C-alpha positions, 0 to 999 in steps of 0.5 A, spaced: 768 532 786 769 524 788 763 520 787 761 513 788 754 509 787 754 502 790 750 497 794 753 498 801 754 492 807 749 494 812 754 494 817 759 498 814 753 504 813 752 503 820 760 504 821 759 510 817 753 513 821 757 512 827 763 515 825 759 522 823 755 522 829 762 522 833 767 525 829 771 531 832 773 532 825 766 535 823 767 543 823 760 545 826 762 552 827 763 553 819 758 547 817 751 544 818 749 537 818 742 537 814 738 531 813 733 530 808 727 525 809 724 524 802 717 521 804 714 516 808 713 520 814 707 522 817 705 530 819 705 528 826 712 525 825 715 532 824 710 536 829 714 531 834 721 533 831 719 540 832 719 539 840 726 536 840 731 541 842 737 538 838 734 538 831 731 544 827 726 543 822 727 547 816 722 545 812 716 540 811 711 538 806 708 533 801 713 529 798 710 529 791 707 534 786 702 539 788 697 535 784 698 529 788 697 533 795 690 530 796 694 524 798 697 527 804 693 523 809 697 517 808 705 518 810 708 521 805 711 527 808 718 530 807 722 534 811 729 537 811 732 537 818 738 541 821 742 537 826 744 541 832 747 536 836 752 531 832 750 525 836 742 525 833 745 524 826 745 517 826 738 515 829 735 520 825 738 518 819 736 511 820 729 513 822 728 517 815 732 512 811 728 506 813 721 508 810 724 512 804 731 515 801 734 519 806 740 524 804 745 527 809 748 534 807 755 536 811 755 543 807 758 550 809 753 554 813 752 559 807 749 553 803 744 552 808 738 557 806 740 555 798 739 548 800 732 549 803 730 554 798 731 548 793 727 543 797 722 548 798 721 549 791 721 542 788 721 537 794 720 531 789 725 533 784 730 537 786 737 535 784 741 535 791 748 535 787 746 541 783 747 546 789 754 543 791 757 543 784 762 549 785 763 547 792 770 544 794 768 542 801 762 538 803 759 531 804 753 528 801 750 522 802 744 518 800 741 511 803 735 507 802 734 502 808 727 500 806 729 495 802 735 490 803 739 486 799 741 479 801 747 476 798 752 471 801 748 471 808 750 479 808 745 485 808 746 491 803 743 497 802 743 502 796 748 508 798 751 513 794 755 519 796 759 525 794 765 528 797 768 535 795 776 535 793 778 539 799 773 536 804 778 533 810 782 527 808 780 524 815 773 524 812 775 522 805 779 516 807 774 513 812 769 514 806 773 511 801 774 505 805 767 503 804 
């Protein structure tokens, strides 16, 4: 498994999201694109997303431990969304990442139920990489766009990604250039 953690220039993250939203390299017959918003949204946000035919809500709930659920009146909903139309990836990821941390999973369809179950079990403390440890074909990407770091007149976000060793070379090479 290849792993990276760093700050990424905002324009480079935009390029990556554009690539993933339009690339013919992604095999959506065998793989799913899932986006997890780890909090910061309202219940209404996810109710509205349920109306979007290009997305499928797999899970939504309070992002913190159960004992804090009394706070659920404030925007703190998390959600796991399956992207049915690839062009929805970028705007959805950006919308979720600007209010909290967002995770993107490009995983074999056989792992979608496992990922959903893991998030339902512990939405605030699940380990997204744990389900991918034995996989060779996947992409996991995480970004936090709600806090910008400015350095030398350029904006940066916190960014992390992991790629399975057998993931398509086109995807590996594009991300490695990051």
